[in-house]
PyMOL Python script that loads the backbone (N, CA, C, O; Angstrom):
from pymol import cmd

cmd.read_pdbstr("""\
ATOM      1  N   UNK A   1      38.877  68.033-178.142  1.00  0.00           N
ATOM      2  CA  UNK A   1      39.146  68.622-176.835  1.00  0.00           C
ATOM      3  C   UNK A   1      38.296  67.906-175.791  1.00  0.00           C
ATOM      4  O   UNK A   1      37.103  67.684-175.999  1.00  0.00           O
ATOM      5  N   UNK A   2      38.892  67.558-174.705  1.00  0.00           N
ATOM      6  CA  UNK A   2      38.220  66.856-173.623  1.00  0.00           C
ATOM      7  C   UNK A   2      37.379  67.836-172.810  1.00  0.00           C
ATOM      8  O   UNK A   2      37.874  68.888-172.407  1.00  0.00           O
ATOM      9  N   UNK A   3      36.095  67.495-172.564  1.00  0.00           N
ATOM     10  CA  UNK A   3      35.222  68.364-171.793  1.00  0.00           C
ATOM     11  C   UNK A   3      35.607  68.410-170.321  1.00  0.00           C
ATOM     12  O   UNK A   3      35.379  69.414-169.645  1.00  0.00           O
ATOM     13  N   UNK A   4      36.186  67.333-169.830  1.00  0.00           N
ATOM     14  CA  UNK A   4      36.534  67.273-168.415  1.00  0.00           C
ATOM     15  C   UNK A   4      38.059  67.177-168.284  1.00  0.00           C
ATOM     16  O   UNK A   4      38.696  66.270-168.820  1.00  0.00           O
ATOM     17  N   UNK A   5      38.609  68.135-167.561  1.00  0.00           N
ATOM     18  CA  UNK A   5      40.027  68.097-167.250  1.00  0.00           C
ATOM     19  C   UNK A   5      40.166  67.799-165.764  1.00  0.00           C
ATOM     20  O   UNK A   5      39.165  67.569-165.086  1.00  0.00           O
ATOM     21  N   UNK A   6      41.362  67.800-165.261  1.00  0.00           N
ATOM     22  CA  UNK A   6      41.648  67.371-163.893  1.00  0.00           C
ATOM     23  C   UNK A   6      40.521  67.640-162.894  1.00  0.00           C
ATOM     24  O   UNK A   6      39.893  66.692-162.424  1.00  0.00           O
ATOM     25  N   UNK A   7      40.251  68.883-162.561  1.00  0.00           N
ATOM     26  CA  UNK A   7      39.196  69.206-161.588  1.00  0.00           C
ATOM     27  C   UNK A   7      38.115  70.089-162.186  1.00  0.00           C
ATOM     28  O   UNK A   7      37.249  70.576-161.459  1.00  0.00           O
ATOM     29  N   UNK A   8      38.145  70.303-163.478  1.00  0.00           N
ATOM     30  CA  UNK A   8      37.212  71.229-164.096  1.00  0.00           C
ATOM     31  C   UNK A   8      36.238  70.506-165.008  1.00  0.00           C
ATOM     32  O   UNK A   8      36.600  69.559-165.706  1.00  0.00           O
ATOM     33  N   UNK A   9      35.003  70.968-164.989  1.00  0.00           N
ATOM     34  CA  UNK A   9      33.975  70.469-165.887  1.00  0.00           C
ATOM     35  C   UNK A   9      33.611  71.629-166.803  1.00  0.00           C
ATOM     36  O   UNK A   9      33.471  72.764-166.349  1.00  0.00           O
ATOM     37  N   UNK A  10      33.458  71.345-168.082  1.00  0.00           N
ATOM     38  CA  UNK A  10      33.087  72.390-169.025  1.00  0.00           C
ATOM     39  C   UNK A  10      31.756  73.010-168.607  1.00  0.00           C
ATOM     40  O   UNK A  10      30.860  72.301-168.148  1.00  0.00           O
ATOM     41  N   UNK A  11      31.623  74.308-168.761  1.00  0.00           N
ATOM     42  CA  UNK A  11      30.434  75.030-168.331  1.00  0.00           C
ATOM     43  C   UNK A  11      29.166  74.435-168.935  1.00  0.00           C
ATOM     44  O   UNK A  11      28.151  74.322-168.247  1.00  0.00           O
ATOM     45  N   UNK A  12      29.209  74.060-170.193  1.00  0.00           N
ATOM     46  CA  UNK A  12      28.011  73.517-170.844  1.00  0.00           C
ATOM     47  C   UNK A  12      27.606  72.148-170.301  1.00  0.00           C
ATOM     48  O   UNK A  12      26.528  71.654-170.629  1.00  0.00           O
ATOM     49  N   UNK A  13      28.441  71.534-169.485  1.00  0.00           N
ATOM     50  CA  UNK A  13      28.120  70.247-168.861  1.00  0.00           C
ATOM     51  C   UNK A  13      27.734  70.375-167.389  1.00  0.00           C
ATOM     52  O   UNK A  13      27.396  69.377-166.752  1.00  0.00           O
ATOM     53  N   UNK A  14      27.780  71.582-166.847  1.00  0.00           N
ATOM     54  CA  UNK A  14      27.459  71.787-165.439  1.00  0.00           C
ATOM     55  C   UNK A  14      25.959  71.944-165.250  1.00  0.00           C
ATOM     56  O   UNK A  14      25.260  72.491-166.103  1.00  0.00           O
ATOM     57  N   UNK A  15      25.483  71.453-164.113  1.00  0.00           N
ATOM     58  CA  UNK A  15      24.080  71.637-163.741  1.00  0.00           C
ATOM     59  C   UNK A  15      23.846  73.074-163.277  1.00  0.00           C
ATOM     60  O   UNK A  15      22.869  73.711-163.673  1.00  0.00           O
ATOM     61  N   UNK A  16      24.750  73.578-162.435  1.00  0.00           N
ATOM     62  CA  UNK A  16      24.602  74.917-161.865  1.00  0.00           C
ATOM     63  C   UNK A  16      25.893  75.708-162.075  1.00  0.00           C
ATOM     64  O   UNK A  16      26.997  75.168-162.010  1.00  0.00           O
ATOM     65  N   UNK A  17      25.718  76.994-162.328  1.00  0.00           N
ATOM     66  CA  UNK A  17      26.847  77.888-162.610  1.00  0.00           C
ATOM     67  C   UNK A  17      26.956  78.957-161.535  1.00  0.00           C
ATOM     68  O   UNK A  17      25.956  79.358-160.940  1.00  0.00           O
ATOM     69  N   UNK A  18      28.171  79.411-161.293  1.00  0.00           N
ATOM     70  CA  UNK A  18      28.346  80.567-160.432  1.00  0.00           C
ATOM     71  C   UNK A  18      27.817  81.786-161.191  1.00  0.00           C
ATOM     72  O   UNK A  18      27.558  81.713-162.392  1.00  0.00           O
ATOM     73  N   UNK A  19      27.661  82.884-160.494  1.00  0.00           N
ATOM     74  CA  UNK A  19      27.201  84.116-161.143  1.00  0.00           C
ATOM     75  C   UNK A  19      28.160  84.509-162.255  1.00  0.00           C
ATOM     76  O   UNK A  19      27.729  84.892-163.342  1.00  0.00           O
ATOM     77  N   UNK A  20      29.449  84.419-161.992  1.00  0.00           N
ATOM     78  CA  UNK A  20      30.449  84.788-163.004  1.00  0.00           C
ATOM     79  C   UNK A  20      30.366  83.864-164.218  1.00  0.00           C
ATOM     80  O   UNK A  20      30.381  84.333-165.356  1.00  0.00           O
ATOM     81  N   UNK A  21      30.279  82.557-163.984  1.00  0.00           N
ATOM     82  CA  UNK A  21      30.172  81.604-165.090  1.00  0.00           C
ATOM     83  C   UNK A  21      28.911  81.874-165.906  1.00  0.00           C
ATOM     84  O   UNK A  21      28.950  81.853-167.136  1.00  0.00           O
ATOM     85  N   UNK A  22      27.793  82.128-165.225  1.00  0.00           N
ATOM     86  CA  UNK A  22      26.538  82.405-165.928  1.00  0.00           C
ATOM     87  C   UNK A  22      26.647  83.689-166.748  1.00  0.00           C
ATOM     88  O   UNK A  22      26.168  83.746-167.881  1.00  0.00           O
ATOM     89  N   UNK A  23      27.270  84.708-166.186  1.00  0.00           N
ATOM     90  CA  UNK A  23      27.439  85.972-166.895  1.00  0.00           C
ATOM     91  C   UNK A  23      28.264  85.771-168.161  1.00  0.00           C
ATOM     92  O   UNK A  23      27.916  86.292-169.221  1.00  0.00           O
ATOM     93  N   UNK A  24      29.340  85.026-168.055  1.00  0.00           N
ATOM     94  CA  UNK A  24      30.196  84.761-169.214  1.00  0.00           C
ATOM     95  C   UNK A  24      29.479  83.885-170.246  1.00  0.00           C
ATOM     96  O   UNK A  24      29.541  84.160-171.444  1.00  0.00           O
ATOM     97  N   UNK A  25      28.809  82.847-169.788  1.00  0.00           N
ATOM     98  CA  UNK A  25      28.153  81.882-170.675  1.00  0.00           C
ATOM     99  C   UNK A  25      26.990  82.504-171.436  1.00  0.00           C
ATOM    100  O   UNK A  25      26.831  82.272-172.634  1.00  0.00           O
ATOM    101  N   UNK A  26      26.173  83.298-170.737  1.00  0.00           N
ATOM    102  CA  UNK A  26      24.977  83.867-171.341  1.00  0.00           C
ATOM    103  C   UNK A  26      25.173  85.290-171.857  1.00  0.00           C
ATOM    104  O   UNK A  26      24.262  85.870-172.447  1.00  0.00           O
ATOM    105  N   UNK A  27      26.360  85.849-171.636  1.00  0.00           N
ATOM    106  CA  UNK A  27      26.674  87.205-172.073  1.00  0.00           C
ATOM    107  C   UNK A  27      25.713  88.228-171.457  1.00  0.00           C
ATOM    108  O   UNK A  27      25.215  89.126-172.136  1.00  0.00           O
ATOM    109  N   UNK A  28      25.468  88.067-170.160  1.00  0.00           N
ATOM    110  CA  UNK A  28      24.620  88.959-169.377  1.00  0.00           C
ATOM    111  C   UNK A  28      25.455  89.415-168.181  1.00  0.00           C
ATOM    112  O   UNK A  28      26.224  88.631-167.625  1.00  0.00           O
ATOM    113  N   UNK A  29      25.309  90.657-167.791  1.00  0.00           N
ATOM    114  CA  UNK A  29      26.098  91.180-166.679  1.00  0.00           C
ATOM    115  C   UNK A  29      25.829  90.481-165.353  1.00  0.00           C
ATOM    116  O   UNK A  29      24.712  90.042-165.080  1.00  0.00           O
ATOM    117  N   UNK A  30      26.858  90.388-164.546  1.00  0.00           N
ATOM    118  CA  UNK A  30      26.735  89.770-163.225  1.00  0.00           C
ATOM    119  C   UNK A  30      25.689  90.492-162.380  1.00  0.00           C
ATOM    120  O   UNK A  30      24.899  89.852-161.685  1.00  0.00           O
ATOM    121  N   UNK A  31      25.682  91.807-162.438  1.00  0.00           N
ATOM    122  CA  UNK A  31      24.737  92.598-161.660  1.00  0.00           C
ATOM    123  C   UNK A  31      23.296  92.244-162.063  1.00  0.00           C
ATOM    124  O   UNK A  31      22.433  92.088-161.200  1.00  0.00           O
ATOM    125  N   UNK A  32      23.042  92.120-163.349  1.00  0.00           N
ATOM    126  CA  UNK A  32      21.689  91.791-163.829  1.00  0.00           C
ATOM    127  C   UNK A  32      21.276  90.381-163.389  1.00  0.00           C
ATOM    128  O   UNK A  32      20.128  90.160-163.003  1.00  0.00           O
ATOM    129  N   UNK A  33      22.200  89.446-163.447  1.00  0.00           N
ATOM    130  CA  UNK A  33      21.883  88.082-163.003  1.00  0.00           C
ATOM    131  C   UNK A  33      21.589  88.074-161.507  1.00  0.00           C
ATOM    132  O   UNK A  33      20.680  87.374-161.060  1.00  0.00           O
ATOM    133  N   UNK A  34      22.339  88.837-160.736  1.00  0.00           N
ATOM    134  CA  UNK A  34      22.064  88.931-159.292  1.00  0.00           C
ATOM    135  C   UNK A  34      20.669  89.508-159.051  1.00  0.00           C
ATOM    136  O   UNK A  34      19.929  89.019-158.197  1.00  0.00           O
ATOM    137  N   UNK A  35      20.314  90.550-159.807  1.00  0.00           N
ATOM    138  CA  UNK A  35      18.975  91.139-159.672  1.00  0.00           C
ATOM    139  C   UNK A  35      17.891  90.101-159.968  1.00  0.00           C
ATOM    140  O   UNK A  35      16.907  90.002-159.235  1.00  0.00           O
ATOM    141  N   UNK A  36      18.069  89.343-161.025  1.00  0.00           N
ATOM    142  CA  UNK A  36      17.080  88.330-161.410  1.00  0.00           C
ATOM    143  C   UNK A  36      16.960  87.238-160.345  1.00  0.00           C
ATOM    144  O   UNK A  36      15.865  86.746-160.074  1.00  0.00           O
ATOM    145  N   UNK A  37      18.083  86.868-159.749  1.00  0.00           N
ATOM    146  CA  UNK A  37      18.074  85.786-158.766  1.00  0.00           C
ATOM    147  C   UNK A  37      17.723  86.271-157.363  1.00  0.00           C
ATOM    148  O   UNK A  37      17.587  85.455-156.452  1.00  0.00           O
ATOM    149  N   UNK A  38      17.573  87.574-157.168  1.00  0.00           N
ATOM    150  CA  UNK A  38      17.163  88.113-155.870  1.00  0.00           C
ATOM    151  C   UNK A  38      15.696  87.844-155.583  1.00  0.00           C
ATOM    152  O   UNK A  38      15.281  87.833-154.424  1.00  0.00           O
ATOM    153  N   UNK A  39      14.912  87.629-156.621  1.00  0.00           N
ATOM    154  CA  UNK A  39      13.471  87.435-156.442  1.00  0.00           C
ATOM    155  C   UNK A  39      13.206  86.145-155.683  1.00  0.00           C
ATOM    156  O   UNK A  39      13.805  85.108-155.969  1.00  0.00           O
ATOM    157  N   UNK A  40      12.320  86.218-154.732  1.00  0.00           N
ATOM    158  CA  UNK A  40      12.040  85.095-153.842  1.00  0.00           C
ATOM    159  C   UNK A  40      11.555  83.864-154.600  1.00  0.00           C
ATOM    160  O   UNK A  40      11.883  82.741-154.215  1.00  0.00           O
ATOM    161  N   UNK A  41      10.792  84.047-155.655  1.00  0.00           N
ATOM    162  CA  UNK A  41      10.223  82.918-156.397  1.00  0.00           C
ATOM    163  C   UNK A  41      11.039  82.553-157.645  1.00  0.00           C
ATOM    164  O   UNK A  41      10.531  81.890-158.548  1.00  0.00           O
ATOM    165  N   UNK A  42      12.277  82.980-157.689  1.00  0.00           N
ATOM    166  CA  UNK A  42      13.135  82.727-158.850  1.00  0.00           C
ATOM    167  C   UNK A  42      13.335  81.209-159.041  1.00  0.00           C
ATOM    168  O   UNK A  42      13.865  80.540-158.154  1.00  0.00           O
ATOM    169  N   UNK A  43      12.914  80.672-160.192  1.00  0.00           N
ATOM    170  CA  UNK A  43      12.989  79.224-160.404  1.00  0.00           C
ATOM    171  C   UNK A  43      14.384  78.712-160.765  1.00  0.00           C
ATOM    172  O   UNK A  43      14.632  77.507-160.711  1.00  0.00           O
ATOM    173  N   UNK A  44      15.289  79.607-161.130  1.00  0.00           N
ATOM    174  CA  UNK A  44      16.591  79.151-161.603  1.00  0.00           C
ATOM    175  C   UNK A  44      17.735  79.447-160.651  1.00  0.00           C
ATOM    176  O   UNK A  44      18.898  79.293-161.023  1.00  0.00           O
ATOM    177  N   UNK A  45      17.428  79.874-159.422  1.00  0.00           N
ATOM    178  CA  UNK A  45      18.484  80.098-158.442  1.00  0.00           C
ATOM    179  C   UNK A  45      18.544  78.902-157.497  1.00  0.00           C
ATOM    180  O   UNK A  45      17.519  78.329-157.126  1.00  0.00           O
ATOM    181  N   UNK A  46      19.750  78.544-157.122  1.00  0.00           N
ATOM    182  CA  UNK A  46      19.982  77.470-156.157  1.00  0.00           C
ATOM    183  C   UNK A  46      20.925  78.030-155.105  1.00  0.00           C
ATOM    184  O   UNK A  46      22.057  78.407-155.409  1.00  0.00           O
ATOM    185  N   UNK A  47      20.452  78.082-153.869  1.00  0.00           N
ATOM    186  CA  UNK A  47      21.284  78.575-152.775  1.00  0.00           C
ATOM    187  C   UNK A  47      21.975  77.410-152.095  1.00  0.00           C
ATOM    188  O   UNK A  47      21.326  76.442-151.696  1.00  0.00           O
ATOM    189  N   UNK A  48      23.278  77.499-151.964  1.00  0.00           N
ATOM    190  CA  UNK A  48      24.075  76.523-151.223  1.00  0.00           C
ATOM    191  C   UNK A  48      24.692  77.316-150.085  1.00  0.00           C
ATOM    192  O   UNK A  48      25.748  77.933-150.234  1.00  0.00           O
ATOM    193  N   UNK A  49      24.016  77.289-148.948  1.00  0.00           N
ATOM    194  CA  UNK A  49      24.408  78.184-147.858  1.00  0.00           C
ATOM    195  C   UNK A  49      24.159  79.609-148.323  1.00  0.00           C
ATOM    196  O   UNK A  49      23.035  79.957-148.683  1.00  0.00           O
ATOM    197  N   UNK A  50      25.188  80.426-148.320  1.00  0.00           N
ATOM    198  CA  UNK A  50      25.042  81.799-148.807  1.00  0.00           C
ATOM    199  C   UNK A  50      25.533  81.950-150.251  1.00  0.00           C
ATOM    200  O   UNK A  50      25.537  83.052-150.799  1.00  0.00           O
ATOM    201  N   UNK A  51      25.941  80.843-150.854  1.00  0.00           N
ATOM    202  CA  UNK A  51      26.426  80.879-152.237  1.00  0.00           C
ATOM    203  C   UNK A  51      25.259  80.743-153.196  1.00  0.00           C
ATOM    204  O   UNK A  51      24.429  79.846-153.049  1.00  0.00           O
ATOM    205  N   UNK A  52      25.195  81.627-154.172  1.00  0.00           N
ATOM    206  CA  UNK A  52      24.134  81.667-155.153  1.00  0.00           C
ATOM    207  C   UNK A  52      24.610  81.019-156.451  1.00  0.00           C
ATOM    208  O   UNK A  52      25.612  81.437-157.031  1.00  0.00           O
ATOM    209  N   UNK A  53      23.887  79.999-156.901  1.00  0.00           N
ATOM    210  CA  UNK A  53      24.197  79.349-158.171  1.00  0.00           C
ATOM    211  C   UNK A  53      23.003  79.477-159.105  1.00  0.00           C
ATOM    212  O   UNK A  53      21.867  79.634-158.658  1.00  0.00           O
ATOM    213  N   UNK A  54      23.268  79.409-160.400  1.00  0.00           N
ATOM    214  CA  UNK A  54      22.231  79.504-161.416  1.00  0.00           C
ATOM    215  C   UNK A  54      22.073  78.146-162.081  1.00  0.00           C
ATOM    216  O   UNK A  54      23.029  77.593-162.624  1.00  0.00           O
ATOM    217  N   UNK A  55      20.853  77.615-162.034  1.00  0.00           N
ATOM    218  CA  UNK A  55      20.568  76.347-162.702  1.00  0.00           C
ATOM    219  C   UNK A  55      20.586  76.607-164.205  1.00  0.00           C
ATOM    220  O   UNK A  55      19.698  77.270-164.741  1.00  0.00           O
ATOM    221  N   UNK A  56      21.596  76.083-164.868  1.00  0.00           N
ATOM    222  CA  UNK A  56      21.866  76.426-166.269  1.00  0.00           C
ATOM    223  C   UNK A  56      20.682  76.161-167.197  1.00  0.00           C
ATOM    224  O   UNK A  56      20.241  77.069-167.902  1.00  0.00           O
ATOM    225  N   UNK A  57      20.167  74.950-167.209  1.00  0.00           N
ATOM    226  CA  UNK A  57      19.087  74.608-168.149  1.00  0.00           C
ATOM    227  C   UNK A  57      17.805  75.376-167.849  1.00  0.00           C
ATOM    228  O   UNK A  57      17.111  75.813-168.766  1.00  0.00           O
ATOM    229  N   UNK A  58      17.494  75.539-166.579  1.00  0.00           N
ATOM    230  CA  UNK A  58      16.281  76.276-166.205  1.00  0.00           C
ATOM    231  C   UNK A  58      16.419  77.737-166.629  1.00  0.00           C
ATOM    232  O   UNK A  58      15.456  78.342-167.100  1.00  0.00           O
ATOM    233  N   UNK A  59      17.616  78.305-166.461  1.00  0.00           N
ATOM    234  CA  UNK A  59      17.857  79.689-166.878  1.00  0.00           C
ATOM    235  C   UNK A  59      17.776  79.803-168.402  1.00  0.00           C
ATOM    236  O   UNK A  59      17.233  80.781-168.917  1.00  0.00           O
ATOM    237  N   UNK A  60      18.304  78.825-169.122  1.00  0.00           N
ATOM    238  CA  UNK A  60      18.189  78.824-170.585  1.00  0.00           C
ATOM    239  C   UNK A  60      16.722  78.834-171.008  1.00  0.00           C
ATOM    240  O   UNK A  60      16.334  79.591-171.898  1.00  0.00           O
ATOM    241  N   UNK A  61      15.910  77.995-170.370  1.00  0.00           N
ATOM    242  CA  UNK A  61      14.478  77.931-170.686  1.00  0.00           C
ATOM    243  C   UNK A  61      13.795  79.258-170.373  1.00  0.00           C
ATOM    244  O   UNK A  61      12.942  79.715-171.133  1.00  0.00           O
ATOM    245  N   UNK A  62      14.168  79.869-169.263  1.00  0.00           N
ATOM    246  CA  UNK A  62      13.626  81.176-168.887  1.00  0.00           C
ATOM    247  C   UNK A  62      13.966  82.209-169.968  1.00  0.00           C
ATOM    248  O   UNK A  62      13.099  82.964-170.408  1.00  0.00           O
ATOM    249  N   UNK A  63      15.225  82.235-170.387  1.00  0.00           N
ATOM    250  CA  UNK A  63      15.657  83.228-171.387  1.00  0.00           C
ATOM    251  C   UNK A  63      14.968  83.020-172.728  1.00  0.00           C
ATOM    252  O   UNK A  63      14.687  83.992-173.431  1.00  0.00           O
ATOM    253  N   UNK A  64      14.691  81.773-173.096  1.00  0.00           N
ATOM    254  CA  UNK A  64      14.017  81.472-174.358  1.00  0.00           C
ATOM    255  C   UNK A  64      12.659  82.168-174.440  1.00  0.00           C
ATOM    256  O   UNK A  64      12.211  82.530-175.528  1.00  0.00           O
ATOM    257  N   UNK A  65      12.014  82.352-173.306  1.00  0.00           N
ATOM    258  CA  UNK A  65      10.660  82.922-173.255  1.00  0.00           C
ATOM    259  C   UNK A  65      10.648  84.443-173.123  1.00  0.00           C
ATOM    260  O   UNK A  65       9.584  85.059-173.181  1.00  0.00           O
ATOM    261  N   UNK A  66      11.815  85.053-172.948  1.00  0.00           N
ATOM    262  CA  UNK A  66      11.882  86.495-172.681  1.00  0.00           C
ATOM    263  C   UNK A  66      12.151  87.284-173.954  1.00  0.00           C
ATOM    264  O   UNK A  66      12.865  86.838-174.852  1.00  0.00           O
ATOM    265  N   UNK A  67      11.553  88.479-174.001  1.00  0.00           N
ATOM    266  CA  UNK A  67      11.847  89.433-175.075  1.00  0.00           C
ATOM    267  C   UNK A  67      13.008  90.323-174.647  1.00  0.00           C
ATOM    268  O   UNK A  67      13.885  90.647-175.449  1.00  0.00           O
ATOM    269  N   UNK A  68      13.002  90.715-173.375  1.00  0.00           N
ATOM    270  CA  UNK A  68      14.095  91.512-172.803  1.00  0.00           C
ATOM    271  C   UNK A  68      14.185  91.200-171.318  1.00  0.00           C
ATOM    272  O   UNK A  68      13.222  90.746-170.701  1.00  0.00           O
ATOM    273  N   UNK A  69      15.361  91.453-170.759  1.00  0.00           N
ATOM    274  CA  UNK A  69      15.517  91.241-169.316  1.00  0.00           C
ATOM    275  C   UNK A  69      16.157  92.448-168.686  1.00  0.00           C
ATOM    276  O   UNK A  69      16.376  92.470-167.475  1.00  0.00           O
TER     277      UNK A  69
END
""", "prot")
cmd.dss("prot")
cmd.show_as("cartoon", "prot")
cmd.util.cbc("prot")
cmd.orient("prot")
């Protein structure tokens, strides 16, 4: 299966994910991801204007260190 189709890149190949993509990929609720990314010093949020994206690898590293979120 090809990772890249016409205009789509596979989620595991993306640098940053939308809230919905992150919720689906990490099996965490959208509301919880929004709460986590609301923090001013959040290392895994990337703001593009008013659009909130999640830096996939940084979020993975964050989750590796957590017992619960």
